mmCIF file of the N, C-alpha and C atoms, coordinates in Angstrom:
data_MODEL
# 
_entry.id   MODEL 
# 
loop_
_atom_site.group_PDB 
_atom_site.id 
_atom_site.type_symbol 
_atom_site.label_atom_id 
_atom_site.label_alt_id 
_atom_site.label_comp_id 
_atom_site.label_asym_id 
_atom_site.label_entity_id 
_atom_site.label_seq_id 
_atom_site.pdbx_PDB_ins_code 
_atom_site.Cartn_x 
_atom_site.Cartn_y 
_atom_site.Cartn_z 
_atom_site.occupancy 
_atom_site.B_iso_or_equiv 
_atom_site.pdbx_formal_charge 
_atom_site.auth_seq_id 
_atom_site.auth_comp_id 
_atom_site.auth_asym_id 
_atom_site.auth_atom_id 
_atom_site.pdbx_PDB_model_num 
ATOM 1   N N  . UNK A 1 1  ? 87.942 251.048 90.518 1.00 0.00 ? 1  UNK A N  1 
ATOM 2   C CA . UNK A 1 1  ? 87.448 250.036 89.617 1.00 0.00 ? 1  UNK A CA 1 
ATOM 3   C C  . UNK A 1 1  ? 88.632 249.249 89.092 1.00 0.00 ? 1  UNK A C  1 
ATOM 4   N N  . UNK A 1 2  ? 88.489 247.905 89.054 1.00 0.00 ? 2  UNK A N  1 
ATOM 5   C CA . UNK A 1 2  ? 89.622 247.106 88.609 1.00 0.00 ? 2  UNK A CA 1 
ATOM 6   C C  . UNK A 1 2  ? 89.535 246.860 87.126 1.00 0.00 ? 2  UNK A C  1 
ATOM 7   N N  . UNK A 1 3  ? 90.689 246.503 86.539 1.00 0.00 ? 3  UNK A N  1 
ATOM 8   C CA . UNK A 1 3  ? 90.744 246.256 85.105 1.00 0.00 ? 3  UNK A CA 1 
ATOM 9   C C  . UNK A 1 3  ? 90.397 244.807 84.755 1.00 0.00 ? 3  UNK A C  1 
ATOM 10  N N  . UNK A 1 4  ? 90.206 243.941 85.750 1.00 0.00 ? 4  UNK A N  1 
ATOM 11  C CA . UNK A 1 4  ? 89.901 242.538 85.450 1.00 0.00 ? 4  UNK A CA 1 
ATOM 12  C C  . UNK A 1 4  ? 88.394 242.355 85.231 1.00 0.00 ? 4  UNK A C  1 
ATOM 13  N N  . UNK A 1 5  ? 88.053 241.347 84.460 1.00 0.00 ? 5  UNK A N  1 
ATOM 14  C CA . UNK A 1 5  ? 86.648 241.053 84.172 1.00 0.00 ? 5  UNK A CA 1 
ATOM 15  C C  . UNK A 1 5  ? 86.109 240.186 85.296 1.00 0.00 ? 5  UNK A C  1 
ATOM 16  N N  . UNK A 1 6  ? 84.985 240.583 85.834 1.00 0.00 ? 6  UNK A N  1 
ATOM 17  C CA . UNK A 1 6  ? 84.350 239.858 86.923 1.00 0.00 ? 6  UNK A CA 1 
ATOM 18  C C  . UNK A 1 6  ? 83.167 239.041 86.384 1.00 0.00 ? 6  UNK A C  1 
ATOM 19  N N  . UNK A 1 7  ? 82.961 237.837 86.930 1.00 0.00 ? 7  UNK A N  1 
ATOM 20  C CA . UNK A 1 7  ? 81.811 237.047 86.478 1.00 0.00 ? 7  UNK A CA 1 
ATOM 21  C C  . UNK A 1 7  ? 80.509 237.729 86.855 1.00 0.00 ? 7  UNK A C  1 
ATOM 22  N N  . UNK A 1 8  ? 79.518 237.533 86.009 1.00 0.00 ? 8  UNK A N  1 
ATOM 23  C CA . UNK A 1 8  ? 78.202 238.100 86.276 1.00 0.00 ? 8  UNK A CA 1 
ATOM 24  C C  . UNK A 1 8  ? 77.481 237.170 87.231 1.00 0.00 ? 8  UNK A C  1 
ATOM 25  N N  . UNK A 1 9  ? 76.943 237.727 88.277 1.00 0.00 ? 9  UNK A N  1 
ATOM 26  C CA . UNK A 1 9  ? 76.188 236.910 89.225 1.00 0.00 ? 9  UNK A CA 1 
ATOM 27  C C  . UNK A 1 9  ? 74.824 237.520 89.403 1.00 0.00 ? 9  UNK A C  1 
ATOM 28  N N  . UNK A 1 10 ? 73.845 236.653 89.628 1.00 0.00 ? 10 UNK A N  1 
ATOM 29  C CA . UNK A 1 10 ? 72.490 237.111 89.857 1.00 0.00 ? 10 UNK A CA 1 
ATOM 30  C C  . UNK A 1 10 ? 72.098 236.841 91.284 1.00 0.00 ? 10 UNK A C  1 
ATOM 31  N N  . UNK A 1 11 ? 70.820 236.690 91.495 1.00 0.00 ? 11 UNK A N  1 
ATOM 32  C CA . UNK A 1 11 ? 70.292 236.430 92.826 1.00 0.00 ? 11 UNK A CA 1 
ATOM 33  C C  . UNK A 1 11 ? 70.738 235.049 93.289 1.00 0.00 ? 11 UNK A C  1 
ATOM 34  N N  . UNK A 1 12 ? 71.132 234.896 94.497 1.00 0.00 ? 12 UNK A N  1 
ATOM 35  C CA . UNK A 1 12 ? 71.561 233.629 95.103 1.00 0.00 ? 12 UNK A CA 1 
ATOM 36  C C  . UNK A 1 12 ? 72.719 232.977 94.339 1.00 0.00 ? 12 UNK A C  1 
ATOM 37  N N  . UNK A 1 13 ? 73.575 233.750 93.773 1.00 0.00 ? 13 UNK A N  1 
ATOM 38  C CA . UNK A 1 13 ? 74.734 233.216 93.069 1.00 0.00 ? 13 UNK A CA 1 
ATOM 39  C C  . UNK A 1 13 ? 74.421 232.696 91.667 1.00 0.00 ? 13 UNK A C  1 
ATOM 40  N N  . UNK A 1 14 ? 73.189 232.833 91.215 1.00 0.00 ? 14 UNK A N  1 
ATOM 41  C CA . UNK A 1 14 ? 72.806 232.397 89.872 1.00 0.00 ? 14 UNK A CA 1 
ATOM 42  C C  . UNK A 1 14 ? 73.466 233.317 88.863 1.00 0.00 ? 14 UNK A C  1 
ATOM 43  N N  . UNK A 1 15 ? 73.975 232.754 87.800 1.00 0.00 ? 15 UNK A N  1 
ATOM 44  C CA . UNK A 1 15 ? 74.695 233.564 86.818 1.00 0.00 ? 15 UNK A CA 1 
ATOM 45  C C  . UNK A 1 15 ? 73.781 234.397 85.954 1.00 0.00 ? 15 UNK A C  1 
ATOM 46  N N  . UNK A 1 16 ? 72.487 234.170 86.040 1.00 0.00 ? 16 UNK A N  1 
ATOM 47  C CA . UNK A 1 16 ? 71.560 234.922 85.212 1.00 0.00 ? 16 UNK A CA 1 
ATOM 48  C C  . UNK A 1 16 ? 71.332 234.259 83.856 1.00 0.00 ? 16 UNK A C  1 
ATOM 49  N N  . UNK A 1 17 ? 72.069 233.199 83.593 1.00 0.00 ? 17 UNK A N  1 
ATOM 50  C CA . UNK A 1 17 ? 71.895 232.473 82.332 1.00 0.00 ? 17 UNK A CA 1 
ATOM 51  C C  . UNK A 1 17 ? 70.812 231.430 82.560 1.00 0.00 ? 17 UNK A C  1 
ATOM 52  N N  . UNK A 1 18 ? 69.832 231.351 81.648 1.00 0.00 ? 18 UNK A N  1 
ATOM 53  C CA . UNK A 1 18 ? 68.763 230.371 81.859 1.00 0.00 ? 18 UNK A CA 1 
ATOM 54  C C  . UNK A 1 18 ? 69.307 228.945 81.834 1.00 0.00 ? 18 UNK A C  1 
ATOM 55  N N  . UNK A 1 19 ? 68.714 228.104 82.640 1.00 0.00 ? 19 UNK A N  1 
ATOM 56  C CA . UNK A 1 19 ? 69.134 226.705 82.711 1.00 0.00 ? 19 UNK A CA 1 
ATOM 57  C C  . UNK A 1 19 ? 68.760 225.981 81.420 1.00 0.00 ? 19 UNK A C  1 
ATOM 58  N N  . UNK A 1 20 ? 69.633 225.097 81.003 1.00 0.00 ? 20 UNK A N  1 
ATOM 59  C CA . UNK A 1 20 ? 69.361 224.285 79.811 1.00 0.00 ? 20 UNK A CA 1 
ATOM 60  C C  . UNK A 1 20 ? 68.602 223.049 80.276 1.00 0.00 ? 20 UNK A C  1 
ATOM 61  N N  . UNK A 1 21 ? 67.427 222.777 79.659 1.00 0.00 ? 21 UNK A N  1 
ATOM 62  C CA . UNK A 1 21 ? 66.673 221.607 80.109 1.00 0.00 ? 21 UNK A CA 1 
ATOM 63  C C  . UNK A 1 21 ? 67.435 220.315 79.809 1.00 0.00 ? 21 UNK A C  1 
ATOM 64  N N  . UNK A 1 22 ? 67.259 219.349 80.666 1.00 0.00 ? 22 UNK A N  1 
ATOM 65  C CA . UNK A 1 22 ? 67.929 218.066 80.483 1.00 0.00 ? 22 UNK A CA 1 
ATOM 66  C C  . UNK A 1 22 ? 67.375 217.360 79.247 1.00 0.00 ? 22 UNK A C  1 
ATOM 67  N N  . UNK A 1 23 ? 68.249 216.713 78.522 1.00 0.00 ? 23 UNK A N  1 
ATOM 68  C CA . UNK A 1 23 ? 67.843 215.933 77.355 1.00 0.00 ? 23 UNK A CA 1 
ATOM 69  C C  . UNK A 1 23 ? 67.539 214.526 77.833 1.00 0.00 ? 23 UNK A C  1 
ATOM 70  N N  . UNK A 1 24 ? 66.342 214.011 77.517 1.00 0.00 ? 24 UNK A N  1 
ATOM 71  C CA . UNK A 1 24 ? 66.013 212.665 78.006 1.00 0.00 ? 24 UNK A CA 1 
ATOM 72  C C  . UNK A 1 24 ? 66.904 211.613 77.368 1.00 0.00 ? 24 UNK A C  1 
ATOM 73  N N  . UNK A 1 25 ? 67.197 210.563 78.115 1.00 0.00 ? 25 UNK A N  1 
ATOM 74  C CA . UNK A 1 25 ? 67.996 209.455 77.622 1.00 0.00 ? 25 UNK A CA 1 
ATOM 75  C C  . UNK A 1 25 ? 67.137 208.655 76.651 1.00 0.00 ? 25 UNK A C  1 
ATOM 76  N N  . UNK A 1 26 ? 67.523 208.622 75.387 1.00 0.00 ? 26 UNK A N  1 
ATOM 77  C CA . UNK A 1 26 ? 66.739 207.963 74.354 1.00 0.00 ? 26 UNK A CA 1 
ATOM 78  C C  . UNK A 1 26 ? 66.584 206.485 74.645 1.00 0.00 ? 26 UNK A C  1 
ATOM 79  N N  . UNK A 1 27 ? 67.614 205.851 75.184 1.00 0.00 ? 27 UNK A N  1 
ATOM 80  C CA . UNK A 1 27 ? 67.567 204.415 75.446 1.00 0.00 ? 27 UNK A CA 1 
ATOM 81  C C  . UNK A 1 27 ? 66.556 204.072 76.535 1.00 0.00 ? 27 UNK A C  1 
ATOM 82  N N  . UNK A 1 28 ? 66.257 205.016 77.415 1.00 0.00 ? 28 UNK A N  1 
ATOM 83  C CA . UNK A 1 28 ? 65.354 204.706 78.511 1.00 0.00 ? 28 UNK A CA 1 
ATOM 84  C C  . UNK A 1 28 ? 63.909 205.068 78.205 1.00 0.00 ? 28 UNK A C  1 
ATOM 85  N N  . UNK A 1 29 ? 63.650 205.691 77.084 1.00 0.00 ? 29 UNK A N  1 
ATOM 86  C CA . UNK A 1 29 ? 62.283 206.054 76.756 1.00 0.00 ? 29 UNK A CA 1 
ATOM 87  C C  . UNK A 1 29 ? 61.674 205.030 75.817 1.00 0.00 ? 29 UNK A C  1 
ATOM 88  N N  . UNK A 1 30 ? 60.382 204.826 75.936 1.00 0.00 ? 30 UNK A N  1 
ATOM 89  C CA . UNK A 1 30 ? 59.677 203.887 75.068 1.00 0.00 ? 30 UNK A CA 1 
ATOM 90  C C  . UNK A 1 30 ? 59.566 204.492 73.671 1.00 0.00 ? 30 UNK A C  1 
ATOM 91  N N  . UNK A 1 31 ? 59.588 203.642 72.648 1.00 0.00 ? 31 UNK A N  1 
ATOM 92  C CA . UNK A 1 31 ? 59.449 204.168 71.293 1.00 0.00 ? 31 UNK A CA 1 
ATOM 93  C C  . UNK A 1 31 ? 58.093 204.838 71.120 1.00 0.00 ? 31 UNK A C  1 
ATOM 94  N N  . UNK A 1 32 ? 58.092 205.888 70.347 1.00 0.00 ? 32 UNK A N  1 
ATOM 95  C CA . UNK A 1 32 ? 56.879 206.639 70.106 1.00 0.00 ? 32 UNK A CA 1 
ATOM 96  C C  . UNK A 1 32 ? 56.486 206.436 68.654 1.00 0.00 ? 32 UNK A C  1 
ATOM 97  N N  . UNK A 1 33 ? 55.221 206.206 68.417 1.00 0.00 ? 33 UNK A N  1 
ATOM 98  C CA . UNK A 1 33 ? 54.753 206.077 67.050 1.00 0.00 ? 33 UNK A CA 1 
ATOM 99  C C  . UNK A 1 33 ? 53.965 204.804 66.855 1.00 0.00 ? 33 UNK A C  1 
ATOM 100 N N  . UNK A 1 34 ? 53.579 204.600 65.628 1.00 0.00 ? 34 UNK A N  1 
ATOM 101 C CA . UNK A 1 34 ? 52.782 203.437 65.278 1.00 0.00 ? 34 UNK A CA 1 
ATOM 102 C C  . UNK A 1 34 ? 53.668 202.230 65.024 1.00 0.00 ? 34 UNK A C  1 
ATOM 103 N N  . UNK A 1 35 ? 53.091 201.061 65.185 1.00 0.00 ? 35 UNK A N  1 
ATOM 104 C CA . UNK A 1 35 ? 53.797 199.828 64.856 1.00 0.00 ? 35 UNK A CA 1 
ATOM 105 C C  . UNK A 1 35 ? 52.990 199.083 63.807 1.00 0.00 ? 35 UNK A C  1 
ATOM 106 N N  . UNK A 1 36 ? 53.662 198.288 63.028 1.00 0.00 ? 36 UNK A N  1 
ATOM 107 C CA . UNK A 1 36 ? 53.020 197.527 61.970 1.00 0.00 ? 36 UNK A CA 1 
ATOM 108 C C  . UNK A 1 36 ? 53.391 196.069 62.150 1.00 0.00 ? 36 UNK A C  1 
ATOM 109 N N  . UNK A 1 37 ? 52.418 195.193 62.047 1.00 0.00 ? 37 UNK A N  1 
ATOM 110 C CA . UNK A 1 37 ? 52.658 193.763 62.094 1.00 0.00 ? 37 UNK A CA 1 
ATOM 111 C C  . UNK A 1 37 ? 52.443 193.218 60.689 1.00 0.00 ? 37 UNK A C  1 
ATOM 112 N N  . UNK A 1 38 ? 53.498 192.617 60.127 1.00 0.00 ? 38 UNK A N  1 
ATOM 113 C CA . UNK A 1 38 ? 53.410 192.093 58.772 1.00 0.00 ? 38 UNK A CA 1 
ATOM 114 C C  . UNK A 1 38 ? 52.837 190.686 58.769 1.00 0.00 ? 38 UNK A C  1 
ATOM 115 N N  . UNK A 1 39 ? 52.083 190.383 57.726 1.00 0.00 ? 39 UNK A N  1 
ATOM 116 C CA . UNK A 1 39 ? 51.583 189.028 57.546 1.00 0.00 ? 39 UNK A CA 1 
ATOM 117 C C  . UNK A 1 39 ? 52.740 188.122 57.146 1.00 0.00 ? 39 UNK A C  1 
ATOM 118 N N  . UNK A 1 40 ? 52.523 186.800 57.257 1.00 0.00 ? 40 UNK A N  1 
ATOM 119 C CA . UNK A 1 40 ? 53.556 185.856 56.831 1.00 0.00 ? 40 UNK A CA 1 
ATOM 120 C C  . UNK A 1 40 ? 53.879 186.041 55.355 1.00 0.00 ? 40 UNK A C  1 
ATOM 121 N N  . UNK A 1 41 ? 52.861 186.326 54.558 1.00 0.00 ? 41 UNK A N  1 
ATOM 122 C CA . UNK A 1 41 ? 53.067 186.534 53.126 1.00 0.00 ? 41 UNK A CA 1 
ATOM 123 C C  . UNK A 1 41 ? 53.960 187.751 52.869 1.00 0.00 ? 41 UNK A C  1 
ATOM 124 N N  . UNK A 1 42 ? 53.717 188.830 53.600 1.00 0.00 ? 42 UNK A N  1 
ATOM 125 C CA . UNK A 1 42 ? 54.534 190.040 53.438 1.00 0.00 ? 42 UNK A CA 1 
ATOM 126 C C  . UNK A 1 42 ? 55.966 189.795 53.910 1.00 0.00 ? 42 UNK A C  1 
ATOM 127 N N  . UNK A 1 43 ? 56.105 189.056 55.026 1.00 0.00 ? 43 UNK A N  1 
ATOM 128 C CA . UNK A 1 43 ? 57.443 188.727 55.513 1.00 0.00 ? 43 UNK A CA 1 
ATOM 129 C C  . UNK A 1 43 ? 58.190 187.883 54.495 1.00 0.00 ? 43 UNK A C  1 
ATOM 130 N N  . UNK A 1 44 ? 57.493 186.915 53.904 1.00 0.00 ? 44 UNK A N  1 
ATOM 131 C CA . UNK A 1 44 ? 58.110 186.057 52.892 1.00 0.00 ? 44 UNK A CA 1 
ATOM 132 C C  . UNK A 1 44 ? 58.557 186.874 51.697 1.00 0.00 ? 44 UNK A C  1 
ATOM 133 N N  . UNK A 1 45 ? 57.732 187.811 51.286 1.00 0.00 ? 45 UNK A N  1 
ATOM 134 C CA . UNK A 1 45 ? 58.074 188.661 50.148 1.00 0.00 ? 45 UNK A CA 1 
ATOM 135 C C  . UNK A 1 45 ? 59.324 189.494 50.432 1.00 0.00 ? 45 UNK A C  1 
ATOM 136 N N  . UNK A 1 46 ? 59.410 190.056 51.638 1.00 0.00 ? 46 UNK A N  1 
ATOM 137 C CA . UNK A 1 46 ? 60.591 190.845 52.001 1.00 0.00 ? 46 UNK A CA 1 
ATOM 138 C C  . UNK A 1 46 ? 61.846 189.982 52.037 1.00 0.00 ? 46 UNK A C  1 
ATOM 139 N N  . UNK A 1 47 ? 61.721 188.775 52.596 1.00 0.00 ? 47 UNK A N  1 
ATOM 140 C CA . UNK A 1 47 ? 62.880 187.882 52.652 1.00 0.00 ? 47 UNK A CA 1 
ATOM 141 C C  . UNK A 1 47 ? 63.323 187.462 51.254 1.00 0.00 ? 47 UNK A C  1 
ATOM 142 N N  . UNK A 1 48 ? 62.355 187.274 50.362 1.00 0.00 ? 48 UNK A N  1 
ATOM 143 C CA . UNK A 1 48 ? 62.698 186.930 48.980 1.00 0.00 ? 48 UNK A CA 1 
ATOM 144 C C  . UNK A 1 48 ? 63.438 188.094 48.311 1.00 0.00 ? 48 UNK A C  1 
ATOM 145 N N  . UNK A 1 49 ? 62.993 189.320 48.562 1.00 0.00 ? 49 UNK A N  1 
ATOM 146 C CA . UNK A 1 49 ? 63.659 190.499 48.002 1.00 0.00 ? 49 UNK A CA 1 
ATOM 147 C C  . UNK A 1 49 ? 65.081 190.618 48.527 1.00 0.00 ? 49 UNK A C  1 
ATOM 148 N N  . UNK A 1 50 ? 65.331 190.101 49.732 1.00 0.00 ? 50 UNK A N  1 
ATOM 149 C CA . UNK A 1 50 ? 66.678 190.118 50.311 1.00 0.00 ? 50 UNK A CA 1 
ATOM 150 C C  . UNK A 1 50 ? 67.548 188.994 49.765 1.00 0.00 ? 50 UNK A C  1 
ATOM 151 N N  . UNK A 1 51 ? 66.958 188.139 48.924 1.00 0.00 ? 51 UNK A N  1 
ATOM 152 C CA . UNK A 1 51 ? 67.738 187.098 48.276 1.00 0.00 ? 51 UNK A CA 1 
ATOM 153 C C  . UNK A 1 51 ? 67.647 185.721 48.895 1.00 0.00 ? 51 UNK A C  1 
ATOM 154 N N  . UNK A 1 52 ? 66.749 185.522 49.867 1.00 0.00 ? 52 UNK A N  1 
ATOM 155 C CA . UNK A 1 52 ? 66.627 184.207 50.485 1.00 0.00 ? 52 UNK A CA 1 
ATOM 156 C C  . UNK A 1 52 ? 65.839 183.267 49.571 1.00 0.00 ? 52 UNK A C  1 
ATOM 157 N N  . UNK A 1 53 ? 66.187 181.995 49.640 1.00 0.00 ? 53 UNK A N  1 
ATOM 158 C CA . UNK A 1 53 ? 65.489 180.976 48.855 1.00 0.00 ? 53 UNK A CA 1 
ATOM 159 C C  . UNK A 1 53 ? 64.177 180.614 49.550 1.00 0.00 ? 53 UNK A C  1 
ATOM 160 N N  . UNK A 1 54 ? 63.306 179.917 48.821 1.00 0.00 ? 54 UNK A N  1 
ATOM 161 C CA . UNK A 1 54 ? 62.035 179.478 49.378 1.00 0.00 ? 54 UNK A CA 1 
ATOM 162 C C  . UNK A 1 54 ? 62.277 178.620 50.626 1.00 0.00 ? 54 UNK A C  1 
ATOM 163 N N  . UNK A 1 55 ? 63.265 177.733 50.556 1.00 0.00 ? 55 UNK A N  1 
ATOM 164 C CA . UNK A 1 55 ? 63.571 176.864 51.688 1.00 0.00 ? 55 UNK A CA 1 
ATOM 165 C C  . UNK A 1 55 ? 64.043 177.669 52.901 1.00 0.00 ? 55 UNK A C  1 
ATOM 166 N N  . UNK A 1 56 ? 64.882 178.676 52.666 1.00 0.00 ? 56 UNK A N  1 
ATOM 167 C CA . UNK A 1 56 ? 65.372 179.515 53.764 1.00 0.00 ? 56 UNK A CA 1 
ATOM 168 C C  . UNK A 1 56 ? 64.219 180.306 54.390 1.00 0.00 ? 56 UNK A C  1 
ATOM 169 N N  . UNK A 1 57 ? 63.344 180.823 53.542 1.00 0.00 ? 57 UNK A N  1 
ATOM 170 C CA . UNK A 1 57 ? 62.199 181.604 54.031 1.00 0.00 ? 57 UNK A CA 1 
ATOM 171 C C  . UNK A 1 57 ? 61.297 180.718 54.885 1.00 0.00 ? 57 UNK A C  1 
ATOM 172 N N  . UNK A 1 58 ? 61.022 179.508 54.398 1.00 0.00 ? 58 UNK A N  1 
ATOM 173 C CA . UNK A 1 58 ? 60.168 178.582 55.144 1.00 0.00 ? 58 UNK A CA 1 
ATOM 174 C C  . UNK A 1 58 ? 60.776 178.279 56.512 1.00 0.00 ? 58 UNK A C  1 
ATOM 175 N N  . UNK A 1 59 ? 62.082 178.046 56.549 1.00 0.00 ? 59 UNK A N  1 
ATOM 176 C CA . UNK A 1 59 ? 62.756 177.753 57.814 1.00 0.00 ? 59 UNK A CA 1 
ATOM 177 C C  . UNK A 1 59 ? 62.730 178.963 58.743 1.00 0.00 ? 59 UNK A C  1 
ATOM 178 N N  . UNK A 1 60 ? 62.975 180.139 58.201 1.00 0.00 ? 60 UNK A N  1 
ATOM 179 C CA . UNK A 1 60 ? 62.990 181.364 59.003 1.00 0.00 ? 60 UNK A CA 1 
ATOM 180 C C  . UNK A 1 60 ? 61.632 181.643 59.627 1.00 0.00 ? 60 UNK A C  1 
ATOM 181 N N  . UNK A 1 61 ? 60.575 181.472 58.831 1.00 0.00 ? 61 UNK A N  1 
ATOM 182 C CA . UNK A 1 61 ? 59.224 181.796 59.296 1.00 0.00 ? 61 UNK A CA 1 
ATOM 183 C C  . UNK A 1 61 ? 58.522 180.617 59.972 1.00 0.00 ? 61 UNK A C  1 
ATOM 184 N N  . UNK A 1 62 ? 59.134 179.423 59.890 1.00 0.00 ? 62 UNK A N  1 
ATOM 185 C CA . UNK A 1 62 ? 58.510 178.251 60.487 1.00 0.00 ? 62 UNK A CA 1 
ATOM 186 C C  . UNK A 1 62 ? 57.265 177.808 59.742 1.00 0.00 ? 62 UNK A C  1 
ATOM 187 N N  . UNK A 1 63 ? 57.291 177.958 58.425 1.00 0.00 ? 63 UNK A N  1 
ATOM 188 C CA . UNK A 1 63 ? 56.145 177.604 57.587 1.00 0.00 ? 63 UNK A CA 1 
ATOM 189 C C  . UNK A 1 63 ? 56.502 176.454 56.656 1.00 0.00 ? 63 UNK A C  1 
ATOM 190 N N  . UNK A 1 64 ? 55.493 175.699 56.200 1.00 0.00 ? 64 UNK A N  1 
ATOM 191 C CA . UNK A 1 64 ? 55.761 174.677 55.194 1.00 0.00 ? 64 UNK A CA 1 
ATOM 192 C C  . UNK A 1 64 ? 56.210 175.332 53.879 1.00 0.00 ? 64 UNK A C  1 
ATOM 193 N N  . UNK A 1 65 ? 57.075 174.653 53.161 1.00 0.00 ? 65 UNK A N  1 
ATOM 194 C CA . UNK A 1 65 ? 57.572 175.180 51.876 1.00 0.00 ? 65 UNK A CA 1 
ATOM 195 C C  . UNK A 1 65 ? 56.407 175.453 50.933 1.00 0.00 ? 65 UNK A C  1 
ATOM 196 N N  . UNK A 1 66 ? 55.408 174.571 50.931 1.00 0.00 ? 66 UNK A N  1 
ATOM 197 C CA . UNK A 1 66 ? 54.260 174.753 50.030 1.00 0.00 ? 66 UNK A CA 1 
ATOM 198 C C  . UNK A 1 66 ? 53.524 176.069 50.308 1.00 0.00 ? 66 UNK A C  1 
ATOM 199 N N  . UNK A 1 67 ? 53.430 176.441 51.573 1.00 0.00 ? 67 UNK A N  1 
ATOM 200 C CA . UNK A 1 67 ? 52.755 177.695 51.927 1.00 0.00 ? 67 UNK A CA 1 
ATOM 201 C C  . UNK A 1 67 ? 53.567 178.901 51.464 1.00 0.00 ? 67 UNK A C  1 
ATOM 202 N N  . UNK A 1 68 ? 54.877 178.838 51.631 1.00 0.00 ? 68 UNK A N  1 
ATOM 203 C CA . UNK A 1 68 ? 55.741 179.930 51.176 1.00 0.00 ? 68 UNK A CA 1 
ATOM 204 C C  . UNK A 1 68 ? 55.661 180.049 49.656 1.00 0.00 ? 68 UNK A C  1 
ATOM 205 N N  . UNK A 1 69 ? 55.674 178.910 48.981 1.00 0.00 ? 69 UNK A N  1 
ATOM 206 C CA . UNK A 1 69 ? 55.579 178.934 47.518 1.00 0.00 ? 69 UNK A CA 1 
ATOM 207 C C  . UNK A 1 69 ? 54.257 179.562 47.082 1.00 0.00 ? 69 UNK A C  1 
ATOM 208 N N  . UNK A 1 70 ? 53.164 179.231 47.776 1.00 0.00 ? 70 UNK A N  1 
ATOM 209 C CA . UNK A 1 70 ? 51.861 179.820 47.452 1.00 0.00 ? 70 UNK A CA 1 
ATOM 210 C C  . UNK A 1 70 ? 51.878 181.326 47.708 1.00 0.00 ? 70 UNK A C  1 
ATOM 211 N N  . UNK A 1 71 ? 52.421 181.718 48.850 1.00 0.00 ? 71 UNK A N  1 
ATOM 212 C CA . UNK A 1 71 ? 52.470 183.141 49.192 1.00 0.00 ? 71 UNK A CA 1 
ATOM 213 C C  . UNK A 1 71 ? 53.292 183.937 48.176 1.00 0.00 ? 71 UNK A C  1 
ATOM 214 N N  . UNK A 1 72 ? 54.346 183.325 47.660 1.00 0.00 ? 72 UNK A N  1 
ATOM 215 C CA . UNK A 1 72 ? 55.220 184.008 46.703 1.00 0.00 ? 72 UNK A CA 1 
ATOM 216 C C  . UNK A 1 72 ? 54.798 183.764 45.254 1.00 0.00 ? 72 UNK A C  1 
ATOM 217 N N  . UNK A 1 73 ? 53.710 183.043 45.077 1.00 0.00 ? 73 UNK A N  1 
ATOM 218 C CA . UNK A 1 73 ? 53.200 182.713 43.741 1.00 0.00 ? 73 UNK A CA 1 
ATOM 219 C C  . UNK A 1 73 ? 54.242 181.987 42.904 1.00 0.00 ? 73 UNK A C  1 
ATOM 220 N N  . UNK A 1 74 ? 54.957 181.070 43.549 1.00 0.00 ? 74 UNK A N  1 
ATOM 221 C CA . UNK A 1 74 ? 55.946 180.261 42.848 1.00 0.00 ? 74 UNK A CA 1 
ATOM 222 C C  . UNK A 1 74 ? 55.189 179.152 42.123 1.00 0.00 ? 74 UNK A C  1 
ATOM 223 N N  . UNK A 1 75 ? 55.396 179.068 40.818 1.00 0.00 ? 75 UNK A N  1 
ATOM 224 C CA . UNK A 1 75 ? 54.701 178.066 40.015 1.00 0.00 ? 75 UNK A CA 1 
ATOM 225 C C  . UNK A 1 75 ? 55.689 176.970 39.657 1.00 0.00 ? 75 UNK A C  1 
ATOM 226 N N  . UNK A 1 76 ? 55.288 175.751 39.939 1.00 0.00 ? 76 UNK A N  1 
ATOM 227 C CA . UNK A 1 76 ? 56.122 174.611 39.565 1.00 0.00 ? 76 UNK A CA 1 
ATOM 228 C C  . UNK A 1 76 ? 55.316 173.702 38.660 1.00 0.00 ? 76 UNK A C  1 
ATOM 229 N N  . UNK A 1 77 ? 55.988 173.005 37.794 1.00 0.00 ? 77 UNK A N  1 
ATOM 230 C CA . UNK A 1 77 ? 55.314 172.071 36.902 1.00 0.00 ? 77 UNK A CA 1 
ATOM 231 C C  . UNK A 1 77 ? 54.918 170.835 37.697 1.00 0.00 ? 77 UNK A C  1 
ATOM 232 N N  . UNK A 1 78 ? 53.727 170.315 37.462 1.00 0.00 ? 78 UNK A N  1 
ATOM 233 C CA . UNK A 1 78 ? 53.338 169.079 38.153 1.00 0.00 ? 78 UNK A CA 1 
ATOM 234 C C  . UNK A 1 78 ? 54.315 167.957 37.819 1.00 0.00 ? 78 UNK A C  1 
ATOM 235 N N  . UNK A 1 79 ? 54.538 167.067 38.770 1.00 0.00 ? 79 UNK A N  1 
ATOM 236 C CA . UNK A 1 79 ? 55.512 166.003 38.560 1.00 0.00 ? 79 UNK A CA 1 
ATOM 237 C C  . UNK A 1 79 ? 55.051 164.977 37.537 1.00 0.00 ? 79 UNK A C  1 
ATOM 238 N N  . UNK A 1 80 ? 53.757 164.992 37.181 1.00 0.00 ? 80 UNK A N  1 
ATOM 239 C CA . UNK A 1 80 ? 53.245 164.033 36.225 1.00 0.00 ? 80 UNK A CA 1 
ATOM 240 C C  . UNK A 1 80 ? 53.564 164.418 34.771 1.00 0.00 ? 80 UNK A C  1 
ATOM 241 N N  . UNK A 1 81 ? 54.010 165.647 34.565 1.00 0.00 ? 81 UNK A N  1 
ATOM 242 C CA . UNK A 1 81 ? 54.335 166.097 33.206 1.00 0.00 ? 81 UNK A CA 1 
ATOM 243 C C  . UNK A 1 81 ? 55.716 165.612 32.826 1.00 0.00 ? 81 UNK A C  1 
ATOM 244 N N  . UNK A 1 82 ? 55.833 165.158 31.612 1.00 0.00 ? 82 UNK A N  1 
ATOM 245 C CA . UNK A 1 82 ? 57.150 164.756 31.102 1.00 0.00 ? 82 UNK A CA 1 
ATOM 246 C C  . UNK A 1 82 ? 57.395 165.486 29.803 1.00 0.00 ? 82 UNK A C  1 
ATOM 247 N N  . UNK A 1 83 ? 58.635 165.712 29.515 1.00 0.00 ? 83 UNK A N  1 
ATOM 248 C CA . UNK A 1 83 ? 59.018 166.422 28.306 1.00 0.00 ? 83 UNK A CA 1 
ATOM 249 C C  . UNK A 1 83 ? 59.489 165.423 27.266 1.00 0.00 ? 83 UNK A C  1 
ATOM 250 N N  . UNK A 1 84 ? 58.900 165.517 26.063 1.00 0.00 ? 84 UNK A N  1 
ATOM 251 C CA . UNK A 1 84 ? 59.308 164.651 24.947 1.00 0.00 ? 84 UNK A CA 1 
ATOM 252 C C  . UNK A 1 84 ? 59.796 165.535 23.814 1.00 0.00 ? 84 UNK A C  1 
ATOM 253 N N  . UNK A 1 85 ? 61.072 165.472 23.503 1.00 0.00 ? 85 UNK A N  1 
ATOM 254 C CA . UNK A 1 85 ? 61.591 166.334 22.418 1.00 0.00 ? 85 UNK A CA 1 
ATOM 255 C C  . UNK A 1 85 ? 61.161 165.905 21.050 1.00 0.00 ? 85 UNK A C  1 
# 
């Protein structure tokens, strides 16, 4: 008997250690789970929370400024009002 350590071998040269399953490539797999589609109003609200102006939001979403203002409940004074101190 020799004093050196010999590798363990199984049937057909298999080491007897179970094979480790391959890990799938995350980039090649389709996303799993639900998706959510936000309304224009919800998108406008999120953009406003990020600090964008009404004009920037309208440009980003391709909407009229008046629609973004309505969605965000922006209240402006009518132009016919005048201030008299």
